[in-house]
LUMSEMAR-795276 format. One line per field, with one value per residue: residue in one letter; chain; z, x, y of N, C-alpha, C in turn. Coordinates in nm, 4 decimals. Atoms other than C-alpha are relative to their C-alpha. Layout:
aa = (A; ...)
ch = (A; ...)
n_pz = (Z; ...)
n_px = (X; ...)
n_py = (Y; ...)
ca_pz = (Z; ...)
ca_px = (X; ...)
ca_py = (Y; ...)
c_pz = (Z; ...)
c_px = (X; ...)
c_py = (Y; ...)
//
This chain:
aa = (M; E; K; M; F; C; I; G; L; L; F; G; A; V; G; G; A; L; L; V; A; N; S; Y; K; A; R; S; L; V; K; K; S; Q; A; E; I; M; Q; K; A; E; E; M; M; D; E; R; L; K; S; Q; D; G; G; S; E; S; E; N; K; T; E; K; K; K; K)
ch = (A; A; A; A; A; A; A; A; A; A; A; A; A; A; A; A; A; A; A; A; A; A; A; A; A; A; A; A; A; A; A; A; A; A; A; A; A; A; A; A; A; A; A; A; A; A; A; A; A; A; A; A; A; A; A; A; A; A; A; A; A; A; A; A; A; A; A)
n_pz = (0.1103; 0.0580; 0.0311; 0.1229; 0.1092; 0.0293; 0.0629; 0.1185; 0.0500; 0.0142; 0.1177; 0.0993; 0.0429; 0.0318; 0.1103; 0.1094; 0.0079; 0.0915; 0.1316; 0.0891; -0.0088; 0.0690; 0.1229; 0.0875; 0.0323; -0.1170; -0.0299; 0.1226; -0.0070; -0.0949; 0.0495; 0.1104; -0.0826; -0.0763; 0.0745; 0.0410; -0.1159; -0.0368; 0.1179; -0.0481; -0.0730; 0.0661; 0.0508; -0.0898; -0.0648; 0.1137; 0.0084; -0.1375; -0.0166; 0.1052; -0.0635; -0.1082; 0.0531; 0.0366; -0.1001; -0.0477; 0.0896; -0.0224; -0.1323; 0.0134; 0.0759; -0.0716; -0.1072; 0.0668; 0.0266; -0.1400; -0.0347)
n_px = (-0.0424; 0.1006; 0.1470; -0.0162; 0.0032; 0.1468; 0.0829; -0.0441; 0.0643; 0.1281; 0.0306; -0.0502; 0.0858; 0.1352; -0.0223; -0.0053; 0.1532; 0.0864; -0.0473; 0.0661; 0.1470; 0.0461; -0.0936; 0.0078; -0.1337; -0.0713; 0.0851; -0.0099; -0.1156; 0.0228; 0.0928; -0.0877; -0.0971; 0.0516; 0.0369; -0.1357; -0.0521; 0.0821; -0.0391; -0.1271; 0.0337; 0.0675; -0.1071; -0.0625; 0.0808; 0.0065; -0.1279; -0.0243; 0.1017; -0.0469; -0.1250; 0.0515; 0.0912; -0.1055; -0.0580; 0.0859; 0.0021; -0.1003; -0.0110; 0.1171; -0.0687; -0.0813; 0.0802; 0.0805; -0.1000; -0.0171; 0.1178)
n_py = (0.0383; 0.0966; -0.0473; -0.0914; 0.1210; 0.0641; -0.1139; -0.0047; 0.1109; -0.0017; -0.0923; 0.0443; 0.1035; -0.0646; -0.0663; 0.0900; 0.0272; -0.1041; -0.0137; 0.1103; -0.0078; -0.1050; -0.0091; 0.1353; 0.0787; 0.0674; 0.1355; 0.1174; 0.0609; 0.1009; 0.1142; 0.0606; 0.0439; 0.1115; 0.0923; 0.0873; 0.0563; 0.0941; 0.1207; 0.0572; 0.0797; 0.1183; 0.0446; 0.0440; 0.0939; 0.0902; 0.0603; 0.0764; 0.1169; 0.1117; 0.0908; 0.0767; 0.1024; 0.1075; 0.0732; 0.0737; 0.0975; 0.0824; 0.0948; 0.1067; 0.1028; 0.0800; 0.0755; 0.1166; 0.1055; 0.0782; 0.0978)
ca_pz = (4.0629; 3.9940; 4.0149; 3.7351; 3.5246; 3.5745; 3.4960; 3.1835; 3.0874; 3.1445; 2.9300; 2.6843; 2.6463; 2.6616; 2.3874; 2.1649; 2.2070; 2.0906; 1.8137; 1.6705; 1.7556; 1.5523; 1.2488; 0.9707; 0.8671; 1.2220; 1.2790; 0.9510; 1.0446; 1.3774; 1.2400; 0.9553; 1.2275; 1.4544; 1.1770; 1.0875; 1.4480; 1.4785; 1.1439; 1.2905; 1.5817; 1.4166; 1.2337; 1.5375; 1.7029; 1.3895; 1.3873; 1.7695; 1.7382; 1.4291; 1.6223; 1.9353; 1.7157; 1.5667; 1.8725; 2.0090; 1.7103; 1.7545; 2.1040; 2.0295; 1.7647; 2.0077; 2.2786; 2.0268; 1.9482; 2.3214; 2.3606)
ca_px = (3.8979; 3.6751; 3.3577; 3.4814; 3.5633; 3.2153; 3.0455; 3.2522; 3.1603; 2.7986; 2.7861; 2.9953; 2.7394; 2.4273; 2.5842; 2.6794; 2.3000; 2.1751; 2.4108; 2.3011; 1.9430; 1.9283; 2.1917; 2.0816; 2.4404; 2.5601; 2.2241; 2.2826; 2.6425; 2.5406; 2.2883; 2.5588; 2.8235; 2.5833; 2.4669; 2.8414; 2.9253; 2.6096; 2.7129; 3.0690; 2.9288; 2.7076; 2.9911; 3.1886; 2.9090; 2.8702; 3.2214; 3.2454; 2.9425; 3.0676; 3.3991; 3.1978; 2.9760; 3.3111; 3.4550; 3.1699; 3.1456; 3.4702; 3.4522; 3.1146; 3.3094; 3.5886; 3.3381; 3.1673; 3.5004; 3.5826; 3.2474)
ca_py = (3.7876; 3.4893; 3.6815; 3.9309; 3.6119; 3.4728; 3.8178; 3.8397; 3.4957; 3.5466; 3.8634; 3.6959; 3.4175; 3.6596; 3.8741; 3.5880; 3.4600; 3.7907; 3.8241; 3.4636; 3.5394; 3.8554; 3.7696; 3.5232; 3.4623; 3.3729; 3.1396; 2.9528; 2.9166; 2.7737; 2.5453; 2.4317; 2.3602; 2.1735; 1.9643; 1.8691; 1.7941; 1.5911; 1.3689; 1.3111; 1.2080; 0.9598; 0.8407; 0.7766; 0.5990; 0.3846; 0.2941; 0.2014; -0.0228; -0.2117; -0.2707; -0.3869; -0.6168; -0.7555; -0.8257; -0.9740; -1.2142; -1.3359; -1.4203; -1.6100; -1.8062; -1.8951; -1.9896; -2.2211; -2.3908; -2.4504; -2.6402)
c_pz = (-0.0920; -0.0375; -0.1152; -0.1184; -0.0319; -0.0496; -0.1265; -0.1012; -0.0230; -0.0889; -0.1374; -0.0796; -0.0315; -0.1143; -0.1241; -0.0319; -0.0949; -0.1325; -0.0799; -0.0200; -0.1111; -0.1311; -0.0689; -0.0158; 0.1278; 0.0220; -0.0902; 0.0312; 0.1239; -0.0286; -0.0824; 0.0986; 0.1072; -0.0635; -0.0296; 0.1117; 0.0439; -0.1091; 0.0329; 0.1186; 0.0085; -0.0545; 0.0878; 0.0829; -0.0773; 0.0062; 0.1240; 0.0201; -0.0722; 0.0827; 0.1118; -0.0515; -0.0627; 0.0875; 0.0654; -0.0838; 0.0101; 0.1157; -0.0084; -0.0792; 0.0861; 0.0880; -0.0696; -0.0074; 0.1095; 0.0442; -0.0978)
c_px = (-0.0776; -0.1306; 0.0030; 0.0047; -0.1381; -0.0837; 0.0312; -0.0430; -0.1544; -0.0556; 0.0427; -0.1101; -0.1396; 0.0225; 0.0269; -0.1585; -0.0737; 0.0535; -0.0327; -0.1512; -0.0362; 0.0877; -0.0346; 0.1074; 0.0469; -0.1055; 0.0249; 0.1321; 0.0028; -0.0562; 0.1042; 0.0882; -0.0827; -0.0375; 0.1387; 0.0424; -0.0884; 0.0154; 0.1248; -0.0208; -0.0681; 0.0955; 0.0941; -0.0461; 0.0049; 0.1222; 0.0372; -0.0980; 0.0499; 0.1300; -0.0225; -0.0508; 0.1067; 0.0581; -0.0679; -0.0403; 0.0819; 0.0233; -0.1140; 0.0684; 0.1165; -0.0627; -0.0582; 0.1072; 0.0587; -0.1077; 0.0099)
c_py = (-0.0749; 0.0723; 0.0992; -0.1167; -0.0439; 0.1072; 0.0294; -0.1163; 0.0039; 0.0893; -0.0447; -0.1000; 0.0791; 0.0801; -0.0981; -0.0681; 0.0817; 0.0104; -0.1077; 0.0272; 0.1025; 0.0194; -0.1327; -0.0429; -0.0743; -0.1248; -0.0892; -0.0593; -0.0953; -0.1241; -0.0968; -0.0882; -0.1189; -0.1222; -0.1062; -0.0590; -0.1302; -0.1199; -0.0542; -0.0891; -0.1445; -0.1092; -0.0859; -0.0987; -0.1474; -0.1015; -0.0850; -0.1177; -0.1070; -0.0807; -0.0719; -0.1217; -0.1060; -0.0695; -0.0994; -0.1558; -0.1027; -0.0810; -0.0968; -0.1244; -0.1002; -0.0721; -0.1254; -0.1080; -0.0438; -0.1047; -0.1172)
//
């Protein structure tokens, strides 16, 4: 059963790749989706970096007050 699943998965991946390679609409849709995902990932990383920077600055201020 697992063997058939793996074979089906492989054929699906190859079929999808061929469809995208030969279809302009599908290719443009994939590129658009990739760009959106990259933009969202960058925004999430920026937010995470800002929250880490803000936390480290407040820690530095409390350390200075202790000294």
